[in-house]
N, C-alpha and C positions, 0 to 999 in steps of 0.2 A: 745700588752696587752694579748692576747691569749697565745702566747708563754711564756710569764712570768708566767702565772698561770701553763702551763704545766711543765715548768722548775721547779717550786716550787713543784709540784706534785712528780717528780722524786727525788727531793732531800728528801721529806718525806718517799718515798718507801725505799730509800737507808738508811734512818734513822730508819727503822723497823716498821713504821706504817702499819696497815693493808691495804693489796692492795685493797681490795674492797671499803674501806672508801676513800682511796686516788684517785682511779679512779672516783668514783661516784661524790665526792665533787669537784675534780679538773674539771670534765665535766660540772657540774652545774655552777661552777665560770667561766668556759670558755664560756658558753652561755651568761652569764652576761657581761663579758668582751668584747664579740663580739657585744654586742647591740642587742642580739636576745632573749630577756626575754620572748617573746610571746611563743616561742616554748617549754618552760618549761611546759606548761599545757598539752602537748602531751606526756610527759615523762612516766606517769604510764601506758598508753596504750601501749607505745613502750616496756616497760619492760615486761608486761604481754605477749604480742605478741612473745617475744623473748623466754619466758619460757614455754608457752603453745605449746609444740612440743611432739608429740607421742614417738619419738625416745629417748627423755631424760628420759621417764619413766623406761628404762632398767638400767639407771645409778645407782640408789640406790640399784636395786635389785642385780646386779652383785657385787656391793661393799659388800652388806650383805652375798652374798654366799662366798666370799673370807674371810670375817671376821669370819663366822661360821666354815669353813673348818680350818682356822688357829687355832682357839680357841679350837677346839674339837680334835686337834691332826692328823686330816687326812692328811694334807700336809706333815707331817713327814714321811708318808709311802712312798711318792714319793722319797724322799732323800734315804730312806733305799733301795728302789728298785735299784735306779741308782748306789748306792755304791756296792750293791751285783752283779749288772750287769756288771760293768766295774772296780771296784776296784782292780781287780787281774792283769790287764795290766800296762805296764810302763806308767806312766803319767795317770793312770786310774781314780785316784781321780779328776784330772783336767777335764778329760772327763765327769765324773758323775756330777760335778759342772755345766757344760755347759748344759748337757741334763736335769738336774733337773730344771734349769731355763726354758728351753723349755717346759716342762710339767707343771712347776710351773704357767707358763703364762696362762694356761687354768683354774687356781684357782683364782689368784689375778689380773692378768693383770697390775700389778704395779711394775716398776722397783725398786722403793725404798722399797716396801714390800718384794720384792725377795731378795734384797741385806740384808735387816735387818735379814731375816729368815736364809739365808745361811751363814751369818757372824758369827751366833751363833752355826752352826752345821758343815757344811763342812770346813769352814777355820780353825777351831781349829783341825779337823781331819787331813787335809792337813799338818798343822804345825807339828803335832805329828809324822806323817809319814815321816817328813824330807824335806817338802817343805818350801822355804822361805816365811815368813809372807807377805811380800810385793807382791810377786807373787801371792799368794793364794787370797790376798784382791784384786789385780788388775784384776784377772781372774773373780772374783765374781762380780765385779763392771761392768766389759765389757759384761759379759753374762747376766746381768740383763736387759739390755735394749731389749731383746728379748721379754720380758713380754708384754711391751705396742704394740708390733707389732702382735704377734700372737693372734688370737680371743680365747676368748671375752676380749675386751680391752676397757678401758674407752675412750682413746684419740680418735679413730675412731668414737665413739658414740657422742663426743663433736663436732668433725669435721663435721660430717654428720648433727648434728643439726644446726651448724652455716651456712654451705654452701647448706642445703636442698639437700644433697646426700644420696643415699641409705646406710643405715649402713650395710646391708647384703652384698652389693657388696664391702664396705670397709673391712669387716671381711674376705671375701674370697680373696681380693687382698693383705691382709697382711700374708697369709700362706707361699706363696713362698719366699718373702724377709725375713721372720722370719727364715726358714729352711736353706735359703742360708747363713744368719749370723751365725747361729749355726754350719753350716758345715765349715765355714771359721775359726771360733774359735777352732773347734776341730782339723782342719788341722794344725793351728798355734801351738795349745798345743802339738799335737803329735810330730812336729818338734822340738820344745823347749825341750820336754821330752827326745827325743834321744840325743840332743846336751848337755843337762845338766844333763843327767843321773838320771832323776827324779825317785823316788823310785816307786815300784809296791807295790800293797797290799797283796800279797801272793795269795795262792790258796783259792778259795770260794767254800763252800759246795753248790752243786746244789740244794739240798733240801731247803736249805735257800733262794736260788733264787726263786724258785717256790712258797714258803711260802710268800715271799715279794711281788711277782707279785699278788697273790691273794688278799693280804692285801690292796695293793695299787690299785686294780682295781676299786673300787669305785671312787677314786680321779681322775682316769683317764677316767671316763665315764660321764663326765658332758654333758648335752644335748646340745651341740654346733652343732653336726652334723645336727639337724633339721634346723638351720639357714642356713648352707651351701647347704643342699638338698632343701631348699625352703618351708619346711614343716611347720616351725614356724617362727615369726617375732623375732628379737632380744629381744623385751620385753617380748614376750610369753616364749621364751627359757630362760630368766633370771628368770622368775617367777617359771618355772619348776626347774631350777638350785638351787633356794632356797629351795624348797620342797626337792629335792634329798639331799642337804647338811644337812638338818635337820634330814631326815631318816638316813643317813649314820653316823652322829654324835651321834645319839641315839643307833644305833646298835653297835658302837664302845664304847659305855658308856664314851664318852669324852665330851658330851655336857650336861652341868648343867644349871639350871635356871639363875644362877649368870652369867655364861659364855655367855649365849644366850642374856641376857640383856646387858651385855657389848659389844657384837657384834652389837646389835641394837643401843646402844648409839655412838658407834664409826662411824657407817653408818650415823647416823643422823648429827653428827659434820662434817663429810666430805661432805656429800651431801649438808648440809646447806651452808658450806663455798664456794662449787662450784656454787650453785645457787646465792649466793650474789654476786660473781664475774661476773657471767653472767649477772645478772640484772645491775651492774655498767658499765659493758662493752657495754651493749645495749645502755645505755645513752652515752657513749663515741663514739659508732659508728654513733649515731644520730647526735652528735656534728660534727663528721668527715664529715658525708655527707652534713650537711647544709652548712658547710665551704668549701665544694668541694675539700677536701683533696685528695680523691681517684683521682680526675681529674687532680689535681696539680701533683700528683705523676706520673700519667701516661704521662702528658706532659714532665716532667723531664726525665723519662725514654726514651721517643721517641726522645728528644733532644740529649740524650746520644749515640743513635744508637744501643742500647742493643736490642737484640730480640732473639727468638728462645732459643737455647742451652745456648748462653752466659747470657741471662736473667735468665734461670732457674739455672744456676750455681751461679749467684750472689744471687738470692733468697735462695738457699741451705745454702750459706755461711751466710747470714743474720740470718736465722733460727738456724743454728748451733750455732752462737754466742749468740743469744737471750736465747736459751735453756740452756746456761751455767749459766744465771743470773736470768731469771724469771721461775716461776713454769709453768709447761706445760700447764695446763688449761688457766692461764693467757695469756701466749704467744700466744696460739691458739685463744682466744677470742679477743685480741687486734690486732693481725697481719693479721689473716687470711681474715676477712671482707675486708680488704683494699688491701692486696697483691694478693690473690688468683684470684679475678676477673681480676686484671691486667695481671697476668700470663697466664689465660685463653684467654684473648683478644690478647695478643701480641705473644704468643708462639703457633703457629699453631701445631694442632695435639695433644695437651695436654688434657687428660681426666680428669675430676674433681676427679674421684676415684683415678687414678694414682697419681695426684698432692698431694691428701690428704695423701696417704701412704708415699710419698716422704717427705713431710713436717713434718709429725709426727715422721718419722725415724730420720730426722735431729735434730729435738727438743729432742729425746731420747739420741742420741749420744751427746748432750750437757749436759747430766747428768753425764758423767764420766770424762772429762778433768778437771785438777787443774786450779785454786784454788777454784773454786765455785761449781764444780761438786756435785749435792746433794748425789749421790751413794757413793761418797768418804767419806762423813761425817758419814756414818752409821759405828756402832762399829764393828771393825774387830779384 
């Protein structure tokens, strides 16, 4: 009966019903179907304990920072700087696209926001210079997944809240993988540029480059370094980032009362949806624990003989596939509490921080493959 309820919930998800409502209602019906109605009285306490986490305070603040900088035109300066820096070399606009995503990560931390912004700026510029639209769109989608890895990013905050892992450590751990991904994309773009004789951007005035750098400096100076140096917590750095974004937006005369209110509204909508999902998944996690699903899963994995590297490869594949279908916060909240403890118990030598970056990375890769990749549906 419980599996019937969960199957019906999956059907409703595919039908477009709000994921928070489906997970919450399905979990409550799951308790009833399993004959464990008595545990429903504990659900409010379970939900509040899941939401009452200091690390989650950084979430709306970083979202608000990105919204303010996007709406005040500050992020456009990063695009201009990258085009001035690399637009002159062969395949330079492709390199500029990748590096813009790298620096854009410090503003939004969102792959979809990155894709949406660059699809309206760099993609038309690349097509105008002679690039194939399909190549420009694919490169934009592929480079956008750098955003959720490089700090500050929303995904490590969510993982840290679920697994009670240091968000600061997750931020630091995401730097090298993000840089390696950017380097690999640049190398591939350079190779394809030589083979396909991609166009260059001609000569660029060095005065324009210097001016672009000065203009983009505020956007490149978000107070994330304090997190890495241990001077501030992620929440404190997020609050400072909001103040810095407001100051920079005012200095550029790009932030009006209307645009600021729109940024606040967008932040409220996104934060509210994330917290609703988190509350619903708290109920689902309680149901899974009461029915001993993690123990059942651990017994099944043990029976198959998977351990160590083999187990990690299977988990990576699972998260890659799930990332193609579900939103990243939903996938994190649903799977991490069940699978991550299993991986830590059966795969010796795995650190929770390392595991968090690997899982987030796989979920981000799932944003790009067709036909469900969310980054592919952004207008290019």
